C-alpha positions as CSV (number, residue, x, y, z in Angstrom):
1,M,34.0,-71.1,-37.8
2,H,34.8,-68.2,-35.5
3,P,35.1,-64.6,-36.7
4,T,38.7,-63.3,-36.8
5,P,39.9,-59.8,-36.0
6,M,40.3,-57.4,-38.9
7,A,43.6,-55.5,-39.5
8,P,43.4,-51.9,-38.2
9,P,43.3,-49.2,-40.9
10,A,46.3,-47.1,-41.7
11,G,45.4,-44.6,-39.0
12,G,45.0,-47.3,-36.4
13,G,42.0,-48.1,-34.3
14,P,39.2,-50.6,-34.7
15,A,38.1,-51.5,-38.3
16,G,34.6,-52.4,-39.4
17,G,32.3,-53.8,-36.7
18,W,35.0,-55.3,-34.5
19,A,36.3,-53.3,-31.5
20,H,39.0,-55.5,-30.1
21,V,40.2,-59.1,-29.6
22,S,39.0,-60.7,-26.4
23,S,41.3,-62.8,-24.1
24,S,40.1,-65.9,-25.9
25,G,41.6,-64.7,-29.1
26,Y,38.4,-64.0,-30.9
27,A,37.0,-60.7,-32.0
28,R,34.0,-59.3,-30.2
29,P,31.4,-57.1,-31.8
30,R,31.4,-53.4,-30.9
31,A,28.8,-52.1,-28.5
32,P,25.7,-50.6,-30.1
33,S,25.9,-46.9,-30.9
34,P,24.1,-44.6,-28.4
35,G,22.4,-42.9,-31.3
36,L,19.5,-45.4,-31.3
37,A,19.1,-45.9,-27.6
38,P,15.8,-47.5,-26.5
39,G,13.0,-45.1,-25.9
40,R,14.2,-42.6,-28.5
41,G,12.6,-42.4,-31.9
42,A,14.7,-43.2,-34.9
43,M,12.4,-41.5,-37.4
44,G,11.5,-37.9,-37.5
45,P,8.1,-36.4,-38.3
46,G,9.0,-36.0,-41.9
47,A,9.7,-39.7,-42.3
48,I,6.5,-40.7,-40.6
49,T,4.5,-38.3,-42.8
50,A,6.2,-39.8,-45.9
51,I,5.2,-43.3,-44.8
52,V,1.6,-42.2,-44.2
53,I,1.3,-40.6,-47.6
54,A,2.8,-43.7,-49.2
55,V,0.3,-45.9,-47.5
56,F,-2.6,-43.7,-48.7
57,L,-1.3,-43.6,-52.3
58,G,-0.8,-47.4,-52.2
59,A,-4.3,-48.0,-50.9
60,S,-5.8,-45.7,-53.5
61,V,-4.0,-47.5,-56.3
62,L,-5.2,-50.8,-55.0
63,L,-8.7,-49.5,-54.8
64,A,-8.5,-48.2,-58.4
65,L,-7.3,-51.6,-59.6
66,I,-10.2,-53.4,-57.9
67,V,-12.7,-50.9,-59.3
68,I,-11.3,-51.3,-62.9
69,T,-11.3,-55.1,-62.5
70,L,-14.9,-55.2,-61.3
71,R,-16.0,-52.9,-64.1
72,K,-14.2,-55.0,-66.7
73,F,-15.9,-58.3,-65.5
74,T,-19.4,-56.7,-65.0
75,A,-19.4,-55.1,-68.5
76,S,-18.6,-58.4,-70.2
């Protein structure tokens, strides 16, 4: 099953992820946007900081659960 072209919106132009119909009659995907070009970071420093904080919080919760489990079994 081959993808088919989508109807253009009321204002005209390509719709969705399809740019135009090739000579074979099938729609071809649009070229990737230049916003995420190779070599350029997609995440800013705030996003990286949030990920690092989330990793530390997750590790501390996991450590706390391990300590609680060990105390529960050693006290029995």
